gemmi code that builds the backbone of each chain (N, CA, C; Angstrom):
import gemmi

chains = {
    "A": [
        ("UNK", (-69.961, 48.842, 22.436), (-69.518, 50.211, 21.807), (-70.961, 51.484, 21.906)),
        ("UNK", (-71.000, 52.402, 22.680), (-72.033, 52.819, 23.162), (-72.420, 54.056, 21.545)),
        ("UNK", (-73.334, 54.675, 22.521), (-74.009, 55.144, 20.436), (-73.415, 56.015, 20.756)),
        ("UNK", (-72.351, 56.898, 21.386), (-71.742, 58.046, 21.420), (-70.488, 57.700, 20.377)),
        ("UNK", (-69.847, 56.621, 20.753), (-68.541, 56.094, 19.676), (-69.446, 55.689, 18.346)),
        ("UNK", (-70.473, 55.027, 18.356), (-70.912, 54.441, 17.079), (-70.910, 55.984, 16.360)),
        ("UNK", (-71.504, 57.097, 16.806), (-72.302, 58.166, 15.639), (-70.738, 59.076, 15.470)),
        ("UNK", (-69.404, 58.888, 16.495), (-68.291, 59.543, 15.646), (-67.772, 58.247, 14.759)),
        ("UNK", (-67.857, 57.136, 14.521), (-67.464, 56.513, 13.499), (-68.221, 56.777, 12.045)),
        ("UNK", (-69.823, 56.747, 12.689), (-70.457, 56.876, 11.264), (-70.605, 57.882, 10.932)),
        ("UNK", (-70.465, 59.169, 11.769), (-70.539, 60.535, 11.090), (-69.472, 61.504, 11.995)),
        ("UNK", (-68.469, 60.991, 11.218), (-67.519, 61.584, 12.095), (-67.183, 63.092, 11.875)),
        ("UNK", (-66.579, 63.584, 13.031), (-66.542, 65.339, 12.979), (-65.595, 66.165, 11.815)),
        ("UNK", (-66.370, 66.819, 10.685), (-65.859, 67.714, 9.848), (-64.817, 68.237, 10.173)),
        ("UNK", (-63.306, 68.030, 9.277), (-62.116, 68.091, 9.672), (-61.105, 67.480, 10.552)),
        ("UNK", (-61.876, 65.847, 10.846), (-61.274, 65.215, 11.980), (-60.015, 64.263, 10.824)),
        ("UNK", (-59.796, 63.249, 11.665), (-58.682, 62.281, 11.003), (-59.632, 61.729, 10.327)),
        ("UNK", (-60.686, 60.981, 11.486), (-62.042, 60.171, 11.014), (-62.470, 60.708, 9.640)),
        ("UNK", (-62.739, 61.917, 9.731), (-63.816, 62.473, 8.350), (-62.812, 61.845, 7.365)),
        ("UNK", (-61.312, 62.505, 7.369), (-60.269, 62.541, 6.327), (-59.917, 60.731, 6.096)),
        ("UNK", (-60.296, 59.974, 7.113), (-60.186, 58.628, 6.679), (-61.272, 58.341, 5.276)),
        ("UNK", (-62.703, 58.570, 6.268), (-64.323, 58.348, 5.622), (-63.942, 58.551, 3.853)),
        ("UNK", (-63.525, 60.137, 4.004), (-63.554, 60.750, 2.633), (-62.045, 60.216, 1.699)),
        ("UNK", (-61.057, 59.286, 2.340), (-60.325, 58.753, 1.684), (-60.521, 57.618, 1.167)),
        ("UNK", (-61.776, 57.109, 1.418), (-62.323, 55.724, 1.237), (-62.412, 54.573, 1.877)),
        ("UNK", (-61.441, 55.136, 3.488), (-61.756, 53.780, 4.444), (-63.305, 53.514, 4.818)),
        ("UNK", (-63.474, 52.313, 5.032), (-64.965, 52.230, 5.778), (-64.826, 51.684, 6.800)),
        ("UNK", (-65.201, 52.850, 7.473), (-65.052, 53.047, 9.120), (-65.751, 52.339, 9.785)),
        ("UNK", (-67.147, 51.944, 9.023), (-68.083, 50.667, 9.927), (-67.069, 49.235, 9.967)),
        ("UNK", (-66.511, 48.909, 9.181), (-65.766, 48.036, 10.022), (-64.312, 47.843, 10.872)),
        ("UNK", (-64.349, 49.243, 11.583), (-64.143, 49.149, 12.650), (-64.381, 48.808, 14.026)),
        ("UNK", (-65.927, 49.217, 13.647), (-66.961, 48.816, 14.727), (-66.992, 47.835, 15.300)),
        ("UNK", (-66.594, 46.317, 14.767), (-66.665, 45.157, 14.863), (-65.353, 45.199, 15.423)),
        ("UNK", (-64.513, 45.472, 14.389), (-62.952, 45.157, 14.850), (-62.342, 45.444, 16.380)),
        ("UNK", (-62.987, 46.668, 16.834), (-62.713, 47.239, 18.035), (-63.062, 46.837, 18.806)),
        ("UNK", (-64.438, 45.861, 18.899), (-64.901, 45.247, 20.007), (-64.369, 43.657, 20.568)),
        ("UNK", (-63.555, 43.147, 19.107), (-62.658, 42.138, 19.471), (-61.351, 42.161, 20.356)),
        ("UNK", (-61.410, 41.341, 20.734), (-59.709, 40.720, 21.585), (-58.960, 40.972, 20.439)),
        ("UNK", (-57.377, 41.251, 21.456), (-56.353, 41.221, 20.422), (-56.368, 39.819, 19.639)),
        ("UNK", (-56.496, 39.050, 20.469), (-56.401, 37.358, 19.607), (-57.588, 37.380, 19.120)),
        ("UNK", (-58.661, 37.696, 18.899), (-59.873, 37.544, 17.773), (-59.320, 38.081, 16.499)),
        ("UNK", (-58.842, 39.287, 16.626), (-58.577, 39.581, 15.736), (-57.472, 39.256, 14.934)),
        ("UNK", (-56.313, 38.972, 15.960), (-55.663, 37.840, 15.046), (-55.901, 36.431, 14.209)),
        ("UNK", (-56.991, 36.073, 14.877), (-57.468, 34.970, 14.058), (-58.166, 35.091, 13.114)),
        ("UNK", (-59.218, 36.301, 13.297), (-59.632, 36.793, 11.592), (-58.988, 37.113, 10.813)),
        ("UNK", (-57.637, 37.848, 11.151), (-56.132, 37.719, 10.228), (-55.998, 36.855, 9.995)),
        ("UNK", (-55.678, 35.560, 10.104), (-55.252, 34.342, 9.623), (-56.447, 33.909, 8.764)),
        ("UNK", (-58.037, 33.830, 9.499), (-59.105, 33.513, 8.472), (-58.910, 34.341, 6.928)),
        ("UNK", (-58.660, 35.118, 7.011), (-58.478, 36.366, 5.718), (-57.243, 35.475, 5.328)),
        ("UNK", (-56.413, 35.263, 5.819), (-55.367, 35.331, 5.026), (-54.912, 33.706, 4.289)),
        ("UNK", (-55.465, 33.062, 5.004), (-56.315, 31.495, 4.235), (-57.561, 31.643, 2.877)),
        ("UNK", (-58.430, 32.447, 2.916), (-59.706, 32.582, 1.967), (-58.280, 33.322, 0.901)),
        ("UNK", (-57.550, 33.842, 1.297), (-57.052, 35.125, 0.102), (-56.005, 33.763, -0.551)),
        ("UNK", (-54.959, 32.574, 0.414), (-54.551, 32.016, -0.124), (-55.180, 30.894, -0.809)),
        ("UNK", (-56.393, 30.644, -0.568), (-57.358, 29.848, -1.185), (-57.770, 30.535, -2.728)),
        ("UNK", (-57.935, 31.295, -2.202), (-58.473, 32.088, -3.588), (-57.341, 32.361, -4.819)),
        ("UNK", (-56.275, 32.352, -4.527), (-55.303, 32.555, -5.091), (-55.061, 31.487, -6.068)),
        ("UNK", (-54.696, 30.136, -5.028), (-54.387, 29.061, -5.665), (-55.601, 28.739, -6.861)),
        ("UNK", (-56.767, 28.836, -6.375), (-57.904, 28.775, -7.338), (-57.314, 29.591, -9.046)),
        ("UNK", (-57.325, 30.590, -8.445), (-56.909, 31.699, -10.123), (-55.615, 31.051, -10.954)),
        ("UNK", (-54.861, 30.394, -9.842), (-53.511, 29.989, -10.299), (-53.836, 28.615, -11.153)),
        ("UNK", (-55.147, 27.849, -10.489), (-55.421, 26.355, -11.390), (-56.271, 26.973, -12.430)),
        ("UNK", (-56.870, 27.995, -12.426), (-57.992, 28.380, -13.548), (-56.995, 28.753, -15.253)),
        ("UNK", (-55.726, 29.489, -14.413), (-55.001, 30.248, -15.411), (-54.618, 28.882, -15.902)),
        ("UNK", (-53.936, 27.938, -15.692), (-53.429, 27.213, -15.841), (-54.078, 25.861, -17.140)),
        ("UNK", (-55.649, 25.909, -16.148), (-56.515, 25.057, -17.190), (-56.717, 25.711, -18.497)),
        ("UNK", (-56.751, 27.115, -18.377), (-57.343, 27.914, -19.487), (-55.796, 28.112, -20.165)),
        ("UNK", (-54.708, 28.122, -20.314), (-53.657, 28.670, -20.964), (-53.819, 30.395, -20.736)),
        ("UNK", (-53.879, 30.820, -19.612), (-53.726, 31.971, -19.377), (-55.342, 32.891, -19.107)),
        ("UNK", (-55.961, 32.051, -18.942), (-57.431, 32.785, -18.600), (-58.294, 32.891, -19.566)),
        ("UNK", (-59.491, 32.874, -19.263), (-60.624, 33.055, -20.669), (-61.316, 34.749, -19.999)),
        ("UNK", (-61.336, 35.604, -21.088), (-61.692, 36.484, -20.656), (-63.859, 36.487, -21.129)),
        ("UNK", (-64.130, 37.411, -20.627), (-65.835, 37.051, -20.221), (-65.763, 37.002, -21.522)),
        ("UNK", (-65.597, 37.733, -22.487), (-66.198, 38.312, -23.581), (-66.272, 37.608, -24.663)),
        ("UNK", (-64.758, 36.351, -24.228), (-64.277, 35.232, -25.381), (-65.253, 34.366, -25.402)),
        ("UNK", (-66.473, 34.319, -24.056), (-67.396, 33.188, -24.196), (-68.729, 32.921, -25.264)),
        ("UNK", (-68.619, 34.088, -25.522), (-70.082, 34.100, -26.665), (-70.970, 34.082, -26.057)),
        ("UNK", (-71.166, 34.982, -24.697), (-72.348, 35.161, -24.119), (-71.937, 36.608, -24.031)),
        ("UNK", (-73.202, 37.285, -23.806), (-73.254, 39.285, -23.492), (-74.495, 39.087, -22.106)),
        ("UNK", (-73.975, 40.214, -21.140), (-74.641, 40.249, -20.231), (-75.635, 41.089, -20.432)),
        ("UNK", (-77.163, 40.789, -19.880), (-77.873, 41.824, -20.446), (-78.505, 41.834, -18.944)),
        ("UNK", (-79.331, 43.704, -18.901), (-80.112, 43.243, -17.399), (-81.246, 43.244, -17.714)),
        ("UNK", (-81.821, 42.267, -16.461), (-83.005, 41.798, -16.783), (-83.846, 43.196, -16.104)),
    ],
    "B": [
        ("UNK", (-48.724, 33.069, 2.606), (-49.600, 32.761, 4.105), (-48.463, 32.567, 5.158)),
        ("UNK", (-48.577, 33.235, 6.209), (-47.877, 32.919, 7.722), (-48.712, 32.169, 8.548)),
        ("UNK", (-48.745, 31.065, 9.236), (-49.199, 30.518, 10.359), (-48.954, 31.309, 11.879)),
        ("UNK", (-49.587, 32.118, 12.140), (-49.456, 33.658, 12.866), (-48.879, 32.878, 14.640)),
        ("UNK", (-50.183, 31.984, 14.836), (-50.018, 31.453, 16.364), (-48.886, 30.353, 16.480)),
        ("UNK", (-48.355, 29.688, 15.935), (-47.107, 29.220, 16.474), (-45.625, 29.975, 16.008)),
        ("UNK", (-45.605, 30.719, 15.140), (-44.624, 31.975, 15.042), (-44.737, 33.037, 16.488)),
        ("UNK", (-45.428, 33.465, 16.770), (-45.721, 34.152, 18.084), (-45.741, 33.222, 19.560)),
        ("UNK", (-46.359, 32.116, 19.106), (-46.028, 31.248, 20.650), (-44.718, 30.700, 20.594)),
        ("UNK", (-44.162, 30.389, 19.769), (-42.713, 30.076, 19.762), (-41.838, 31.395, 20.452)),
        ("UNK", (-41.805, 32.515, 19.550), (-40.953, 33.507, 20.306), (-41.150, 33.690, 21.626)),
        ("UNK", (-42.662, 33.873, 22.140), (-42.835, 34.012, 23.498), (-42.513, 33.152, 24.384)),
        ("UNK", (-42.379, 31.524, 24.047), (-42.730, 30.510, 24.633), (-40.750, 30.349, 25.024)),
        ("UNK", (-39.832, 31.137, 24.119), (-38.422, 30.967, 23.991), (-38.109, 32.341, 24.596)),
        ("UNK", (-38.810, 33.238, 25.195), (-38.774, 34.755, 25.693), (-37.808, 35.422, 25.468)),
        ("UNK", (-37.877, 35.179, 23.803), (-37.441, 36.153, 22.862), (-37.978, 37.362, 23.332)),
        ("UNK", (-36.928, 38.728, 22.991), (-36.908, 40.001, 22.939), (-37.691, 40.083, 22.074)),
        ("UNK", (-38.548, 41.123, 21.634), (-39.440, 41.328, 20.462), (-40.588, 41.635, 20.628)),
        ("UNK", (-41.009, 42.601, 19.363), (-42.201, 43.702, 19.459), (-42.788, 43.602, 17.575)),
        ("UNK", (-44.058, 43.318, 17.784), (-44.908, 42.981, 16.422), (-44.711, 44.430, 15.601)),
        ("UNK", (-44.488, 44.139, 14.588), (-44.485, 45.405, 13.863), (-45.283, 45.341, 12.395)),
        ("UNK", (-45.537, 46.330, 11.452), (-45.971, 45.861, 10.191), (-47.358, 45.515, 10.006)),
        ("UNK", (-47.889, 44.450, 9.034), (-49.347, 44.407, 9.522), (-49.848, 43.753, 10.144)),
        ("UNK", (-49.453, 42.683, 10.846), (-50.330, 42.417, 11.936), (-50.439, 43.156, 13.220)),
        ("UNK", (-48.968, 43.958, 13.207), (-49.235, 45.116, 14.263), (-50.479, 45.383, 13.815)),
        ("UNK", (-50.278, 46.299, 12.543), (-51.502, 47.207, 12.534), (-53.025, 46.730, 12.687)),
        ("UNK", (-52.941, 45.224, 12.119), (-54.508, 44.469, 12.463), (-54.664, 44.393, 13.917)),
        ("UNK", (-53.718, 44.197, 14.812), (-54.063, 43.974, 16.090), (-54.137, 45.267, 17.025)),
        ("UNK", (-54.523, 46.401, 16.157), (-54.844, 47.908, 16.550), (-56.550, 48.001, 16.009)),
        ("UNK", (-57.335, 46.648, 15.296), (-58.090, 46.921, 14.881), (-58.644, 47.371, 13.412)),
        ("UNK", (-57.283, 47.391, 12.658), (-57.296, 47.590, 11.480), (-58.198, 46.352, 10.543)),
        ("UNK", (-58.562, 46.503, 9.707), (-59.148, 45.184, 9.174), (-57.891, 44.872, 7.533)),
        ("UNK", (-56.959, 45.662, 7.660), (-55.721, 45.681, 6.991), (-55.399, 43.979, 6.757)),
        ("UNK", (-55.154, 43.120, 5.602), (-54.577, 41.993, 5.584), (-53.190, 42.184, 4.948)),
        ("UNK", (-52.356, 41.289, 5.750), (-51.262, 41.005, 5.316), (-50.678, 39.441, 5.062)),
        ("UNK", (-49.588, 39.520, 4.506), (-49.195, 38.120, 4.251), (-48.063, 37.468, 5.503)),
        ("UNK", (-47.318, 38.520, 5.644), (-46.414, 37.723, 6.550), (-46.069, 38.559, 7.611)),
        ("UNK", (-45.021, 37.949, 8.315), (-45.237, 38.232, 9.840), (-43.464, 39.107, 10.379)),
        ("UNK", (-43.646, 40.251, 10.688), (-42.843, 41.094, 10.861), (-42.635, 41.546, 12.542)),
        ("UNK", (-41.527, 41.112, 12.732), (-41.173, 41.603, 14.276), (-39.631, 42.260, 14.542)),
        ("UNK", (-39.151, 43.226, 15.399), (-38.271, 43.795, 15.776), (-37.890, 43.066, 16.666)),
        ("UNK", (-36.322, 42.385, 16.873), (-35.890, 42.063, 18.032), (-34.133, 42.734, 18.563)),
        ("UNK", (-34.205, 42.400, 19.464), (-32.819, 43.208, 20.222), (-31.956, 42.358, 19.691)),
        ("UNK", (-30.896, 42.894, 19.874), (-29.450, 42.349, 18.518), (-28.835, 42.106, 19.741)),
        ("UNK", (-28.955, 41.288, 20.805), (-28.017, 40.782, 21.628), (-27.870, 39.468, 21.472)),
        ("UNK", (-26.486, 38.730, 21.635), (-26.329, 37.722, 21.259), (-27.332, 36.219, 22.075)),
        ("UNK", (-27.799, 36.711, 23.107), (-28.321, 35.833, 23.798), (-29.867, 35.887, 23.655)),
        ("UNK", (-30.257, 36.887, 23.177), (-31.745, 36.627, 22.228), (-31.650, 36.333, 21.041)),
        ("UNK", (-29.990, 36.429, 19.811), (-30.009, 35.942, 18.775), (-30.078, 34.239, 18.858)),
        ("UNK", (-29.996, 33.540, 20.008), (-29.829, 32.499, 20.326), (-31.175, 31.744, 20.614)),
        ("UNK", (-31.824, 32.406, 21.566), (-33.112, 32.494, 21.453), (-34.379, 32.439, 20.365)),
        ("UNK", (-33.681, 33.371, 19.340), (-34.293, 32.958, 18.209), (-34.441, 32.058, 17.295)),
        ("UNK", (-33.249, 31.794, 17.562), (-32.646, 30.494, 16.646), (-33.374, 29.232, 17.184)),
        ("UNK", (-33.319, 29.287, 18.581), (-33.651, 27.665, 19.309), (-35.649, 27.951, 18.766)),
        ("UNK", (-36.278, 29.446, 18.677), (-37.409, 29.204, 18.206), (-38.188, 28.860, 17.208)),
        ("UNK", (-37.399, 29.354, 16.181), (-37.708, 29.693, 14.634), (-37.047, 27.999, 14.023)),
        ("UNK", (-35.900, 26.997, 14.961), (-35.444, 25.988, 14.130), (-35.862, 24.952, 13.626)),
        ("UNK", (-37.491, 24.823, 14.826), (-38.612, 23.585, 14.152), (-38.902, 23.882, 12.303)),
        ("UNK", (-39.017, 25.409, 12.194), (-39.852, 25.827, 10.752), (-38.590, 25.763, 9.925)),
        ("UNK", (-37.171, 24.956, 10.156), (-36.734, 24.986, 9.004), (-36.363, 26.562, 8.379)),
        ("UNK", (-36.356, 28.016, 8.921), (-35.745, 29.065, 8.238), (-35.187, 29.015, 7.470)),
        ("UNK", (-34.918, 29.658, 6.261), (-33.846, 30.123, 5.396), (-34.218, 31.342, 4.698)),
        ("UNK", (-32.910, 32.037, 4.220), (-33.318, 33.255, 3.677), (-34.065, 33.408, 2.484)),
        ("UNK", (-35.398, 34.334, 2.400), (-35.884, 34.149, 1.175), (-35.343, 34.764, -0.180)),
        ("UNK", (-35.682, 34.341, -1.629), (-34.785, 34.469, -2.760), (-33.198, 34.005, -2.588)),
        ("UNK", (-32.696, 33.357, -1.612), (-31.607, 32.884, -1.666), (-31.101, 31.545, -2.594)),
        ("UNK", (-30.008, 31.845, -3.396), (-30.383, 30.442, -3.957), (-30.593, 28.761, -3.222)),
        ("UNK", (-31.165, 28.062, -3.261), (-31.582, 27.054, -2.828), (-30.266, 26.015, -2.599)),
        ("UNK", (-29.410, 25.927, -4.211), (-28.082, 25.452, -3.473), (-27.247, 25.883, -2.869)),
        ("UNK", (-26.961, 27.093, -2.074), (-26.261, 28.030, -1.551), (-26.723, 27.349, -0.048)),
        ("UNK", (-25.489, 27.031, 0.860), (-25.874, 26.194, 1.949), (-26.088, 27.855, 3.054)),
        ("UNK", (-26.821, 27.400, 3.894), (-27.561, 28.782, 4.626), (-27.215, 28.081, 6.191)),
        ("UNK", (-26.735, 28.327, 7.134), (-27.004, 27.760, 8.551), (-27.689, 28.945, 9.260)),
        ("UNK", (-28.600, 28.259, 9.911), (-29.259, 28.897, 10.828), (-28.994, 29.142, 12.426)),
        ("UNK", (-28.045, 29.751, 12.412), (-27.668, 29.962, 13.536), (-27.238, 31.444, 14.300)),
        ("UNK", (-27.201, 31.953, 15.349), (-26.893, 33.191, 16.149), (-25.333, 33.741, 15.092)),
        ("UNK", (-24.605, 33.444, 14.774), (-23.564, 33.984, 14.250), (-24.395, 34.042, 13.068)),
        ("UNK", (-25.422, 34.018, 12.276), (-25.662, 34.365, 10.764), (-26.422, 35.555, 11.171)),
        ("UNK", (-27.785, 35.434, 12.149), (-27.985, 36.514, 12.887), (-26.852, 37.869, 13.180)),
        ("UNK", (-25.909, 37.434, 13.647), (-25.398, 38.617, 14.112), (-24.492, 39.244, 13.205)),
        ("UNK", (-24.635, 39.006, 12.119), (-23.862, 39.403, 10.772), (-24.619, 40.293, 9.839)),
        ("UNK", (-26.182, 40.512, 10.475), (-27.093, 41.291, 9.898), (-27.710, 41.612, 10.648)),
        ("UNK", (-28.487, 42.883, 9.697), (-29.499, 43.457, 10.834), (-30.971, 43.094, 10.893)),
        ("UNK", (-31.209, 43.045, 9.500), (-32.558, 42.696, 8.985), (-33.054, 41.366, 8.302)),
        ("UNK", (-33.640, 40.999, 8.280), (-33.417, 39.286, 7.747), (-34.901, 39.003, 7.016)),
        ("UNK", (-34.747, 38.648, 5.910), (-36.004, 38.068, 5.254), (-36.456, 36.919, 5.386)),
        ("UNK", (-36.870, 35.892, 6.125), (-36.799, 34.383, 6.136), (-38.210, 33.731, 5.412)),
        ("UNK", (-37.738, 32.565, 4.692), (-38.898, 31.996, 4.079), (-39.169, 30.854, 5.825)),
        ("UNK", (-39.950, 30.396, 5.768), (-39.794, 29.436, 6.684), (-41.062, 28.229, 6.564)),
        ("UNK", (-41.038, 27.084, 7.250), (-42.264, 26.149, 7.088), (-43.546, 26.557, 7.243)),
        ("UNK", (-43.914, 27.733, 7.887), (-45.004, 28.430, 8.768), (-45.195, 29.277, 7.294)),
        ("UNK", (-44.292, 29.736, 6.859), (-44.564, 31.166, 6.357), (-43.196, 32.197, 6.159)),
        ("UNK", (-43.528, 33.147, 5.003), (-42.013, 33.975, 5.355), (-42.292, 35.068, 6.536)),
        ("UNK", (-41.383, 35.893, 7.039), (-41.477, 35.863, 8.580), (-40.242, 36.883, 8.108)),
        ("UNK", (-40.301, 38.093, 8.398), (-39.552, 39.053, 8.388), (-38.806, 39.596, 9.907)),
        ("UNK", (-37.662, 39.610, 10.041), (-36.769, 39.901, 11.513), (-36.474, 41.017, 11.155)),
        ("UNK", (-36.733, 42.229, 11.913), (-35.402, 43.671, 12.082), (-35.295, 43.715, 13.568)),
        ("UNK", (-33.892, 44.487, 12.891), (-32.796, 44.924, 13.806), (-33.117, 46.214, 13.963)),
        ("UNK", (-33.422, 46.975, 13.159), (-34.196, 48.028, 12.903), (-35.476, 48.780, 12.319)),
        ("UNK", (-36.086, 49.361, 12.832), (-37.321, 49.639, 12.074), (-37.195, 51.270, 11.433)),
        ("UNK", (-37.159, 51.163, 10.229), (-37.207, 52.856, 9.297), (-38.342, 53.362, 9.936)),
        ("UNK", (-37.793, 54.746, 10.456), (-38.899, 55.745, 11.536), (-38.973, 55.692, 12.979)),
        ("UNK", (-38.527, 54.671, 13.041), (-38.625, 54.107, 15.035), (-37.229, 53.862, 15.263)),
        ("UNK", (-36.209, 53.250, 15.056), (-35.031, 52.910, 15.407), (-34.950, 51.236, 15.760)),
        ("UNK", (-33.722, 50.985, 16.758), (-33.576, 49.617, 16.915), (-34.905, 49.250, 18.279)),
        ("UNK", (-34.789, 47.595, 18.638), (-35.347, 47.374, 19.530), (-36.032, 48.009, 20.921)),
        ("UNK", (-34.917, 48.880, 21.269), (-34.978, 49.918, 22.513), (-36.147, 50.424, 21.956)),
        ("UNK", (-35.886, 51.604, 21.000), (-37.002, 52.756, 20.666), (-38.149, 51.841, 20.205)),
        ("UNK", (-38.255, 50.724, 19.621), (-39.435, 50.228, 19.270), (-40.113, 49.379, 20.630)),
        ("UNK", (-39.508, 48.780, 21.451), (-40.017, 48.858, 22.672), (-40.759, 49.996, 23.312)),
        ("UNK", (-39.826, 50.878, 23.805), (-40.912, 52.446, 24.118), (-41.333, 52.517, 23.667)),
        ("UNK", (-42.183, 52.784, 21.887), (-43.138, 52.612, 21.306), (-44.108, 51.874, 21.008)),
        ("UNK", (-44.211, 50.529, 22.152), (-44.841, 49.238, 21.904), (-46.553, 49.499, 23.452)),
        ("UNK", (-46.927, 48.859, 23.023), (-48.165, 48.649, 23.863), (-48.141, 47.326, 23.946)),
        ("UNK", (-48.734, 46.475, 25.502), (-48.603, 45.154, 25.489), (-50.165, 44.670, 25.490)),
        ("UNK", (-49.904, 43.376, 24.624), (-51.080, 42.867, 24.520), (-51.199, 41.750, 24.789)),
        ("UNK", (-52.458, 40.544, 25.246), (-52.429, 39.478, 25.191), (-52.693, 38.529, 24.512)),
        ("UNK", (-51.625, 37.768, 24.012), (-52.370, 36.789, 22.942), (-51.735, 35.227, 23.640)),
        ("UNK", (-52.571, 34.369, 23.216), (-52.224, 33.068, 23.326), (-51.679, 32.572, 24.492)),
        ("UNK", (-51.774, 33.438, 25.544), (-51.442, 33.216, 27.048), (-50.081, 33.838, 27.044)),
        ("UNK", (-49.762, 35.058, 26.291), (-48.456, 35.387, 26.744), (-48.416, 36.918, 26.740)),
        ("UNK", (-47.664, 37.622, 27.674), (-47.981, 39.447, 27.175), (-47.072, 39.500, 26.124)),
        ("UNK", (-47.115, 40.314, 24.662), (-46.615, 40.163, 23.522), (-46.503, 41.811, 23.363)),
        ("UNK", (-45.192, 42.223, 22.776), (-45.370, 44.102, 22.993), (-45.551, 44.083, 21.301)),
        ("UNK", (-46.428, 44.990, 20.873), (-47.103, 45.246, 19.522), (-46.818, 46.866, 19.418)),
        ("UNK", (-46.245, 47.073, 18.197), (-45.814, 48.729, 17.765), (-46.950, 49.440, 18.590)),
        ("UNK", (-46.619, 50.561, 18.904), (-48.194, 51.075, 18.691), (-48.569, 51.453, 17.657)),
        ("UNK", (-50.079, 52.628, 17.546), (-50.465, 52.874, 16.436), (-49.519, 54.408, 16.175)),
        ("UNK", (-48.949, 54.621, 17.000), (-48.166, 56.046, 16.736), (-46.924, 55.874, 15.823)),
        ("UNK", (-46.336, 54.705, 16.790), (-44.957, 54.291, 16.325), (-45.392, 53.434, 14.754)),
        ("UNK", (-46.485, 52.763, 14.053), (-47.015, 52.357, 12.810), (-46.826, 53.262, 12.267)),
        ("UNK", (-47.538, 54.725, 12.366), (-47.707, 55.933, 11.949), (-46.296, 56.159, 11.359)),
        ("UNK", (-45.329, 56.970, 12.151), (-43.610, 56.672, 12.189), (-43.324, 55.951, 11.191)),
        ("UNK", (-43.280, 54.562, 11.428), (-42.580, 53.520, 10.238), (-43.248, 53.804, 8.745)),
        ("UNK", (-44.265, 53.862, 8.621), (-45.055, 53.362, 7.734), (-44.860, 55.104, 7.007)),
        ("UNK", (-45.045, 56.259, 7.927), (-43.974, 57.516, 6.657), (-42.739, 57.409, 6.426)),
        ("UNK", (-42.169, 56.300, 7.751), (-40.487, 57.089, 6.887), (-40.199, 55.926, 5.935)),
        ("UNK", (-41.155, 54.518, 5.792), (-41.044, 53.905, 4.837), (-41.294, 54.344, 3.122)),
        ("UNK", (-42.504, 54.952, 3.480), (-42.770, 56.120, 2.456), (-42.857, 55.861, 0.931)),
        ("UNK", (-42.967, 54.194, 1.262), (-43.770, 53.064, -0.621), (-45.260, 53.693, -0.604)),
        ("UNK", (-45.936, 53.371, -1.800), (-47.197, 53.562, -1.621), (-48.055, 52.767, -0.970)),
        ("UNK", (-47.786, 51.222, -0.759), (-48.817, 50.822, 0.234), (-48.111, 50.764, 1.808)),
        ("UNK", (-47.728, 51.472, 2.011), (-47.066, 52.303, 2.980), (-48.312, 53.359, 3.281)),
        ("UNK", (-47.749, 54.404, 2.896), (-48.529, 55.488, 2.825), (-50.005, 55.262, 2.961)),
        ("UNK", (-50.999, 54.105, 1.815), (-52.075, 54.064, 2.107), (-52.760, 53.637, 3.314)),
        ("UNK", (-52.063, 52.623, 3.808), (-52.707, 52.663, 5.383), (-52.814, 53.788, 6.683)),
        ("UNK", (-51.588, 54.709, 6.282), (-52.252, 56.052, 7.347), (-53.466, 56.314, 7.521)),
        ("UNK", (-54.176, 56.840, 6.279), (-55.459, 57.450, 6.614), (-56.068, 56.614, 7.817)),
        ("UNK", (-56.137, 54.855, 8.083), (-56.879, 54.386, 8.844), (-56.088, 54.419, 10.310)),
        ("UNK", (-54.665, 54.152, 10.086), (-54.071, 54.207, 11.386), (-54.300, 55.535, 12.003)),
        ("UNK", (-54.308, 56.954, 11.315), (-54.716, 57.792, 11.982), (-56.216, 58.089, 12.510)),
        ("UNK", (-56.833, 57.314, 11.791), (-58.307, 57.549, 11.894), (-58.603, 56.807, 13.782)),
        ("UNK", (-57.911, 55.718, 14.001), (-57.722, 54.896, 14.719), (-57.259, 55.704, 16.025)),
        ("UNK", (-56.407, 56.302, 15.742), (-55.518, 57.082, 16.680), (-56.268, 58.542, 17.050)),
        ("UNK", (-57.017, 59.055, 15.954), (-58.084, 59.913, 16.089), (-59.281, 59.373, 17.236)),
        ("UNK", (-59.652, 58.399, 16.948), (-60.921, 57.685, 17.437), (-60.603, 57.535, 19.667)),
        ("UNK", (-59.169, 56.784, 19.065), (-58.732, 56.188, 20.620), (-58.417, 57.656, 21.288)),
        ("UNK", (-57.896, 58.316, 21.200), (-57.491, 59.702, 21.727), (-58.935, 60.480, 22.069)),
        ("UNK", (-59.876, 60.410, 21.476), (-61.189, 60.747, 21.888), (-61.973, 60.422, 23.045)),
        ("UNK", (-61.580, 59.001, 23.181), (-62.461, 58.172, 24.140), (-61.664, 58.274, 25.546)),
        ("UNK", (-60.067, 58.869, 25.115), (-59.364, 58.946, 26.664), (-59.716, 60.466, 27.333)),
        ("UNK", (-60.442, 61.163, 26.395), (-60.647, 62.592, 26.960), (-62.143, 62.489, 27.660)),
    ],
}
model = gemmi.Model(1)
for chain_id, residues in chains.items():
    chain = gemmi.Chain(chain_id)
    for i, (resn, *xyz) in enumerate(residues, 1):
        res = gemmi.Residue()
        res.name, res.seqid = resn, gemmi.SeqId(i, " ")
        for name, pos in zip(("N", "CA", "C"), xyz):
            atom = gemmi.Atom()
            atom.name, atom.element = name, gemmi.Element(name[0])
            atom.pos, atom.b_iso = gemmi.Position(*pos), 0.0
            res.add_atom(atom)
        chain.add_residue(res)
    model.add_chain(chain)
structure = gemmi.Structure()
structure.add_model(model)
structure.setup_entities()
C-alpha cells in the first residue's frame, strides 16, 4: 500500500463514503491490512476468527453451567479501584 | 462455525455452478466482518443440483431446524422442490440460495460476480456492488450495519481505478 492509499484510509476526503464509514464507527485501519492480503489469506483469517469466537462461546457456556447462570462482577465481594 | 475450505473445495471440485455471497463474500472483499455460515447462490438446473448433492453428500446435510425424527433425503429431487435451503452439515451451517433478494437468480448473481482464486480453483464471488444491493434489499438491521463498510470499500477501490 503506497502513501497515497494509506492517507486515503487514514484521512478520508470529507463527504466521501470513506469518511461516512469512519464517522459511522468503522475502523478503516483494519482495511489497510486486509487489502494487502490475498483472498485465500482473508478466508484463512476469517476461519481463525470463527474458531476463536466458537472457543469463546463454548467457554462462556461452560462458565454459565458451572456458575448456574453466571456470576456478576459485583457479586464477588471485591471492588474495582483505580490505581 | 463452518469449515470453509472443505465446502468451497467440494463445490469447485464437483464443478458446481455457484457464486459465493453473504458474509464470506464480504470478507473476501477485505472487510473484517465475521460470519458464522457459508452462503452461496446456485444454478437451479438438474445437472447442477446433482453436482451439489454429490459435493455435499460426505458432509451429511440435513435441513436446519427440521425435526430430527422426520426423514430427509438429500437428493436432486429435494433441491428441485425448493429455491432456498438452510442446511446444517458435519462441517457447519451452509445456506443454498437459488435466488438472492436484490440480485436475483444465479444468472444475475454470476453477472454481478468477480473471479477469485481460492485453494487452486477459480471461484465466483458476488461483487461489492452486488453485495450492497443484496444487503439493502434484505433490509434487516444486521444487513444494514455492513453497508457503510461495503460502501467505503467501493469508494476506496473506485479511487484506485482512476
